[in-house]
C-alpha positions as CSV (number, residue, x, y, z in Angstrom):
1,M,130.3,174.1,158.1
2,K,127.6,173.9,155.5
3,I,126.4,177.2,154.7
4,Q,122.7,177.6,154.9
5,D,121.1,179.9,152.3
6,N,117.6,180.0,153.1
7,L,114.9,179.7,156.1
8,S,113.2,176.2,155.2
9,N,112.8,174.5,158.3
10,L,113.4,177.4,160.6
11,E,113.0,175.4,163.6
12,Q,115.4,172.9,162.9
13,K,118.2,175.2,161.6
14,L,118.0,177.8,164.7
15,D,117.7,177.0,168.4
16,T,114.3,179.0,168.9
17,T,114.3,178.7,172.8
18,K,117.2,181.2,173.0
19,K,117.7,184.6,171.5
20,I,118.2,184.7,167.8
21,K,120.9,187.1,166.5
22,I,120.7,188.7,163.2
23,Y,122.9,191.0,161.3
24,L,121.9,192.9,158.4
25,C,124.0,194.7,155.9
26,G,122.5,198.2,155.9
27,V,122.8,201.2,153.3
28,T,125.6,203.4,152.3
29,V,124.6,206.8,153.2
30,Y,125.7,209.0,150.6
31,D,122.2,209.4,148.7
32,E,118.3,208.7,149.6
33,S,117.1,205.1,150.2
34,H,115.3,203.5,147.5
35,I,112.6,201.1,147.2
36,G,115.4,198.2,146.5
37,H,116.6,199.0,150.0
38,A,113.1,198.8,151.3
39,R,112.4,195.5,150.2
40,T,115.5,193.9,151.8
41,I,114.5,195.8,155.2
42,I,110.9,194.9,154.9
43,I,111.6,191.4,154.5
44,F,113.6,191.3,157.5
45,D,111.2,193.0,159.5
46,V,108.6,190.5,158.8
47,L,110.8,187.8,159.6
48,R,111.7,189.8,163.1
49,K,108.0,190.4,163.9
50,Y,106.9,186.7,162.8
51,L,109.6,185.2,165.4
52,E,108.7,188.0,168.0
53,S,105.1,186.8,167.9
54,K,106.4,183.4,168.7
55,E,107.9,185.1,171.8
56,I,111.3,184.6,170.6
57,E,113.8,187.1,171.6
58,I,115.5,189.0,168.9
59,E,118.7,191.0,168.6
60,L,119.0,192.7,165.1
61,V,121.9,194.5,164.3
62,Q,122.1,196.6,161.2
63,N,124.9,198.8,160.1
64,F,125.3,202.2,158.4
65,T,128.4,202.3,156.2
66,D,129.3,205.9,156.7
67,V,133.0,205.9,155.4
68,D,133.2,205.2,151.8
69,D,134.4,206.5,148.3
70,K,131.0,207.5,147.1
71,I,130.2,209.5,150.5
72,I,133.6,211.2,149.8
73,N,132.8,212.0,146.1
74,R,129.3,213.4,147.2
75,A,130.9,215.7,149.9
76,N,133.2,216.7,147.4
77,F,130.9,217.6,144.8
78,E,128.7,219.8,147.3
79,D,131.7,221.3,149.0
80,T,131.0,219.7,152.3
81,T,132.3,216.7,154.6
82,A,131.5,213.0,154.5
83,E,130.1,213.3,158.0
84,K,127.6,216.1,157.0
85,I,126.8,213.9,154.1
86,S,126.3,210.4,156.1
87,T,124.6,212.3,158.9
88,R,121.9,213.6,156.6
89,Y,121.2,210.5,154.7
90,I,121.1,208.5,158.0
91,E,118.3,211.0,159.3
92,N,116.3,210.5,156.3
93,Y,116.7,206.8,156.4
94,Y,115.0,206.9,159.9
95,R,112.3,209.4,158.4
96,D,111.5,206.9,155.6
97,F,111.6,203.5,157.3
98,D,109.7,204.8,160.4
99,K,107.0,205.7,158.0
100,L,107.2,202.2,156.6
101,N,106.5,200.8,159.7
102,V,109.7,199.2,160.2
103,K,110.8,198.2,163.8
104,R,114.2,199.8,164.7
105,A,117.0,197.8,165.1
106,T,118.3,196.9,168.3
107,N,121.7,198.6,167.0
108,Y,122.7,200.6,164.2
109,P,126.4,200.6,164.4
110,K,128.5,203.0,162.2
111,A,131.9,202.0,160.5
112,T,133.4,205.4,161.8
113,E,132.5,204.9,165.4
114,H,134.1,201.3,165.3
115,I,137.8,202.0,163.8
116,E,139.6,200.6,166.7
117,D,137.5,197.5,166.6
118,I,138.3,196.9,162.8
119,I,142.3,197.9,163.7
120,K,142.1,195.1,166.2
121,F,140.5,192.7,163.7
122,I,143.0,193.5,160.9
123,E,145.8,193.0,163.7
124,K,144.3,189.6,164.4
125,L,144.5,188.7,160.5
126,I,148.0,189.8,160.4
127,N,149.1,187.8,163.1
128,N,147.3,184.6,162.0
129,Q,149.3,185.3,158.6
130,I,146.5,185.6,156.5
131,A,146.6,189.3,155.9
132,Y,149.6,191.6,154.6
133,P,150.9,195.1,154.4
134,S,151.6,196.4,151.1
135,K,152.4,199.8,149.7
136,N,148.6,200.9,149.2
137,G,147.2,199.2,152.4
138,V,146.6,195.8,154.0
139,Y,145.4,193.1,152.3
140,F,143.4,189.7,152.9
141,A,145.3,186.8,151.1
142,V,142.5,184.9,149.6
143,S,144.6,181.9,148.7
144,K,145.4,181.2,152.3
145,F,141.4,180.8,153.1
146,P,140.9,177.2,151.2
147,E,137.2,177.5,151.6
148,Y,137.0,180.9,149.8
149,G,133.8,180.7,147.7
150,K,131.5,178.5,149.5
151,L,128.6,180.8,149.8
152,S,128.9,182.1,146.3
153,K,129.6,178.8,144.8
154,K,132.8,180.6,143.1
155,R,136.2,178.7,142.8
156,I,139.4,180.3,143.4
157,D,140.8,179.0,140.4
158,E,138.2,180.2,138.1
159,L,137.9,183.7,139.5
160,E,140.1,186.4,137.4
161,S,140.8,189.7,137.9
162,G,138.1,191.9,136.3
163,A,135.5,194.5,137.1
164,R,134.5,193.4,140.5
165,I,138.3,192.8,141.5
166,E,140.3,195.8,142.5
167,I,143.4,196.0,140.3
168,D,146.6,196.7,142.4
169,E,150.2,195.8,141.7
170,S,151.0,195.9,145.2
171,K,148.8,192.6,145.9
172,K,150.2,189.5,146.1
173,D,147.2,188.1,144.0
174,P,144.6,189.8,142.2
175,L,142.1,188.1,144.3
176,D,143.2,189.8,147.3
177,F,140.9,192.5,148.7
178,A,141.9,195.5,151.0
179,V,140.9,195.4,154.6
180,W,142.9,198.9,155.4
181,K,143.4,201.5,152.4
182,F,146.0,204.2,152.7
183,S,144.7,207.5,152.2
184,E,145.3,211.1,152.7
185,T,142.1,212.2,151.7
186,E,139.6,212.8,154.9
187,P,138.0,211.0,156.5
188,T,141.3,209.3,157.6
189,W,142.7,207.5,161.0
190,E,145.8,206.6,162.0
191,S,146.9,203.0,162.2
192,P,149.9,200.8,163.0
193,W,150.4,200.4,159.0
194,G,149.7,204.2,157.9
195,K,146.9,206.6,157.8
196,G,143.9,205.6,155.8
197,R,140.5,204.1,156.2
198,P,138.8,200.9,156.6
199,G,137.9,198.5,153.4
200,W,134.1,198.0,153.0
201,H,134.1,194.2,153.9
202,I,136.1,194.6,157.2
203,E,133.4,197.0,158.6
204,C,130.8,194.3,158.8
205,S,132.9,191.7,160.2
206,A,134.2,193.7,162.9
207,M,130.8,195.2,163.8
208,S,128.7,191.9,163.6
209,V,131.3,190.0,165.9
210,K,131.5,192.9,168.3
211,Y,127.8,193.1,168.9
212,L,126.5,189.3,168.0
213,G,129.8,187.2,168.7
214,E,131.7,184.9,166.4
215,N,129.0,182.6,165.7
216,F,125.5,184.2,165.4
217,D,122.3,182.9,163.7
218,I,121.3,185.0,160.6
219,H,123.2,187.3,158.4
220,G,121.7,188.7,155.4
221,G,121.4,191.6,153.0
222,G,120.6,192.2,149.2
223,R,121.4,189.4,146.8
224,D,123.9,191.4,145.1
225,L,126.1,191.5,148.5
226,I,126.7,187.6,147.9
227,F,129.8,188.2,146.1
228,P,132.3,189.9,147.0
229,H,131.0,191.2,149.9
230,H,129.6,188.5,152.0
231,E,132.1,186.0,150.8
232,N,134.8,188.2,152.0
233,E,133.0,188.6,155.4
234,I,133.1,184.9,155.8
235,A,136.8,184.6,154.9
236,Q,137.6,187.4,157.3
237,S,135.9,186.5,160.0
238,E,136.3,182.6,160.0
239,A,140.2,183.4,159.3
240,C,140.4,185.6,162.2
241,S,138.2,183.4,164.8
242,N,139.2,179.9,163.4
243,S,135.4,179.2,163.9
244,P,132.3,179.0,162.1
245,F,130.6,182.5,161.2
246,A,126.7,182.8,160.7
247,K,124.6,179.8,160.8
248,V,122.1,181.0,158.0
249,W,122.6,183.2,155.0
250,M,119.4,185.0,153.6
251,H,119.4,187.3,150.4
252,V,116.9,189.1,149.3
253,G,116.4,189.6,145.2
254,M,116.6,192.8,143.7
255,V,113.8,195.1,142.7
256,T,114.3,195.9,138.9
257,I,112.4,198.5,136.8
258,N,111.4,197.6,133.3
259,G,113.5,194.6,133.7
260,D,116.7,196.6,134.7
261,K,118.4,196.6,138.1
262,M,117.5,199.4,139.8
263,S,120.4,201.4,141.3
264,K,121.7,204.7,141.9
265,S,124.4,204.5,139.5
266,A,122.0,203.5,136.6
267,G,119.9,206.7,137.9
268,N,116.7,204.6,137.5
269,T,116.0,204.5,141.3
270,K,112.4,205.0,142.8
271,S,113.1,206.7,146.4
272,I,111.3,205.5,149.1
273,K,110.3,209.3,150.0
274,F,108.8,209.6,146.3
275,V,107.0,206.2,146.5
276,L,105.6,206.7,149.9
277,E,104.2,210.2,149.0
278,K,102.4,208.5,146.2
279,W,101.2,205.5,147.6
280,G,101.7,205.0,151.2
281,A,103.4,202.6,153.4
282,N,100.7,199.6,153.2
283,I,101.0,199.3,149.1
284,I,104.6,199.5,149.5
285,R,105.1,196.6,151.9
286,L,102.3,194.6,150.1
287,F,104.5,195.0,147.0
288,C,107.6,194.4,148.5
289,L,106.1,191.2,150.2
290,S,104.3,190.0,146.8
291,G,106.9,187.7,145.7
292,H,109.4,185.3,147.2
293,Y,112.3,187.2,149.0
294,S,114.9,185.6,147.2
295,K,113.3,186.4,143.7
296,V,113.7,189.6,141.4
297,I,110.3,191.6,141.4
298,D,109.8,194.4,138.9
299,Y,108.4,197.6,140.1
300,S,105.5,198.8,138.0
301,E,102.6,201.3,138.6
302,E,100.1,198.4,137.4
303,M,101.6,196.1,140.3
304,L,101.2,198.6,142.8
305,K,97.3,199.5,141.7
306,E,96.6,195.6,142.1
307,N,97.9,196.0,145.5
308,L,95.9,199.3,146.4
309,I,92.9,197.0,145.2
310,K,93.8,194.4,147.8
311,W,94.5,196.9,150.6
312,R,90.8,198.4,150.1
313,Q,89.6,195.0,150.6
314,V,91.4,194.8,153.6
315,E,90.5,197.9,154.9
316,T,86.7,197.0,154.5
317,C,87.2,194.2,156.5
318,Y,88.6,195.9,159.4
319,Y,85.6,198.2,159.2
320,E,83.0,195.3,158.7
321,L,84.8,193.8,162.0
322,V,84.2,197.1,163.7
323,H,80.6,197.4,163.0
324,A,79.6,193.8,163.2
325,D,76.4,193.6,165.0
326,S,74.3,190.8,163.8
327,N,73.0,188.1,165.8
328,D,73.4,185.5,163.3
329,Q,76.2,183.3,164.0
330,E,78.1,181.5,161.0
331,E,80.8,179.1,161.8
332,V,84.1,181.1,161.7
333,I,86.4,178.8,163.8
334,Q,87.2,176.6,161.0
335,I,88.2,179.5,158.5
336,I,90.3,181.0,161.3
337,E,92.2,178.1,161.9
338,K,92.7,177.2,158.3
339,T,94.1,180.5,157.1
340,G,96.3,181.2,160.6
341,K,97.8,177.5,159.8
342,E,98.5,178.2,156.3
343,F,99.9,181.7,157.1
344,D,102.1,180.3,159.6
345,N,103.2,177.4,157.3
346,A,104.1,179.6,154.5
347,L,106.5,182.0,156.8
348,E,108.2,178.6,158.3
349,D,108.7,177.5,154.6
350,D,111.6,179.9,153.9
351,L,109.6,183.1,154.6
352,N,107.2,182.7,151.5
353,T,105.5,186.2,152.4
354,H,103.5,185.6,148.9
355,L,102.0,182.6,150.2
356,A,101.3,184.4,153.8
357,L,99.7,187.4,151.9
358,S,97.3,184.7,150.2
359,S,96.2,183.2,153.3
360,F,95.7,187.0,155.0
361,F,93.4,187.8,151.9
362,Q,91.6,184.9,152.0
363,L,90.6,185.8,155.6
364,T,89.6,189.2,154.6
365,K,87.5,187.8,151.5
366,E,85.7,185.5,153.8
367,T,84.9,188.0,156.4
368,N,83.7,190.5,153.9
369,K,81.5,188.0,152.3
370,L,79.9,186.9,156.0
371,A,79.4,190.7,156.4
372,A,77.5,191.2,153.0
373,E,75.4,188.4,153.6
374,G,74.2,189.8,157.3
375,K,76.1,186.8,158.8
376,L,79.0,188.4,160.6
377,G,77.8,188.3,164.3
378,K,79.6,190.4,167.3
379,E,81.2,187.3,168.8
380,N,82.4,186.0,165.3
381,A,83.8,189.3,164.4
382,Q,86.0,189.5,167.9
383,L,87.3,186.1,166.9
384,I,88.2,187.0,163.4
385,K,89.7,190.2,164.6
386,K,92.1,188.7,166.7
387,E,93.6,186.7,163.9
388,F,93.2,189.3,161.4
389,H,95.4,191.8,163.8
390,R,97.9,189.1,164.2
391,M,98.5,188.6,160.7
392,K,98.4,192.3,159.8
393,N,101.0,193.2,162.4
394,I,103.4,190.6,161.4
395,L,103.2,191.9,157.8
396,G,103.8,195.3,159.3
397,L,100.5,196.6,157.9
398,H,98.8,199.6,159.6
399,I,95.2,200.8,159.9
400,P,94.4,203.5,162.3
401,E,92.5,202.3,165.1
402,I,88.9,203.7,165.5
403,F,88.2,204.4,169.1
404,E,84.6,204.4,170.4
405,S,84.4,208.3,170.7
406,E,85.3,208.8,166.9
407,K,83.1,206.1,166.0
408,Q,80.3,207.6,167.9
409,E,81.0,211.1,166.4
410,I,80.8,209.6,162.6
411,D,77.5,207.4,163.4
412,N,76.2,210.8,164.8
413,L,77.1,212.5,161.6
414,I,75.8,210.0,159.4
415,S,72.4,209.9,161.4
416,N,72.0,213.6,161.3
417,R,72.7,213.7,157.7
418,E,69.8,211.2,157.0
419,I,67.6,213.4,159.2
420,F,68.2,216.3,157.2
421,R,67.8,214.5,153.9
422,K,64.4,213.2,155.1
423,E,63.5,216.8,156.3
424,K,64.8,218.1,152.7
425,K,67.4,220.2,154.4
426,F,69.7,219.6,151.6
427,E,72.0,222.0,152.4
428,D,72.8,221.0,155.8
429,A,72.9,217.5,154.6
430,D,75.6,218.6,152.1
431,K,77.8,220.2,155.0
432,I,77.7,216.9,156.7
433,R,78.5,214.9,153.5
434,D,81.5,217.5,152.8
435,K,82.9,216.9,156.4
436,L,82.6,213.2,155.9
437,N,84.6,213.4,152.8
438,E,87.1,215.6,154.6
439,M,87.5,212.5,157.1
440,N,87.9,210.4,154.2
441,V,84.7,208.4,155.3
442,E,83.1,206.3,152.6
443,L,79.8,204.5,152.9
444,I,79.2,200.7,152.3
445,D,75.7,199.4,151.4
446,H,74.7,196.3,152.5
447,K,71.0,194.5,152.0
448,E,70.0,195.4,155.7
449,K,72.3,198.5,156.6
450,T,74.8,200.8,155.6
451,I,78.2,201.2,157.2
452,W,81.1,203.1,156.8
453,M,84.8,203.3,156.5
454,K,87.8,205.5,156.7
455,K,89.7,205.0,153.5
456,E,93.5,205.7,153.6
457,K,94.2,208.7,151.3
458,I,96.5,207.3,148.3
459,K,97.8,210.5,146.1
460,A,98.0,207.8,143.1
461,E,94.3,207.5,143.0
462,N,93.6,211.3,142.3
């Protein structure tokens, strides 16, 4: 089976008349999730929302790695248990990604809840004579899987023991990797080969097959997982089932900071919690979608400020549509159809979110222009609003809906303020102004009228 490494011509690669099954490698829960994690998960959130907008049923499984040396080390450092560490950061994960307007996965399996499945998986590998027990654990014999390297394009004869390959004299070959590690350090589980815990790679193989079957549609994660994690997953899974694994592989580029990889080990991460408090969910999503998903993007305050400016135009567009009352009717069908088609074509072409955003911003720009010229009629506003919300929802952007009762309340406040000003009751007018400020209401002047909008509070602007 040829490995597909992008989503170009999505309709040709997947049977979109059936449920599409996606497995996304999640986070290792020993610390706060950072903006690099956010980018990967937001990209897959947009993919899912786009497919669902086409009425395609999606089953998305995203795991938590909740048994790992990093978790155990953190637990030892804090004099607590690995379970308490993983539980804390899983709860924080949900807190962060709910705020980022990410739709929850169908399932969030944890490695610790699937030990029996993992042991059965390893037994199959041993029975197929492609895994073997040693004094330190059970290892996968890489040399017995001739296609090893087909995802990462690495050749077995070129791979050497090094920083990314665990050195262990009990292995038959330096390239062999652990599927079960013997250990006396908790947490551990009993197995037919000895007490210990699973290797990292085997967790995802066992859980993806359990929930999605031996051959599913899309498997993905961060680009740094291609080798060795995803390469090892392919080898394990296909050696176990003697059938192809995932149809399409999708890898999201790293987020760098000042050109360096953002990582917990380097100590240069920006936690989602920190960035959310400063910039809000919409700016983070625009940032994460601003480049092609497979490419590196660099985190900078300047780039976030650029996205904030764009977001203010999106907010303006929404409120122009809310307030539209002109009887002038400018032709808008062509604008809607053009930007809508370009938006869809961009996402169909290897999920090009950068071009999709450009189409969305073009629609908002044209709408704001019509409004400024007094040519945004009620009927046209309704037509534009439908496409505006479609694009916005696929991109996962959120503007709190203004209901008629709130709109009427603000309209009345503004009207009363104008009356007080005309009557020179400036103290009363100022009280209303202060109340409007507390509600984040800002006035927008046009040639013939003044409308209002509610701006999202962004701490970074203050």
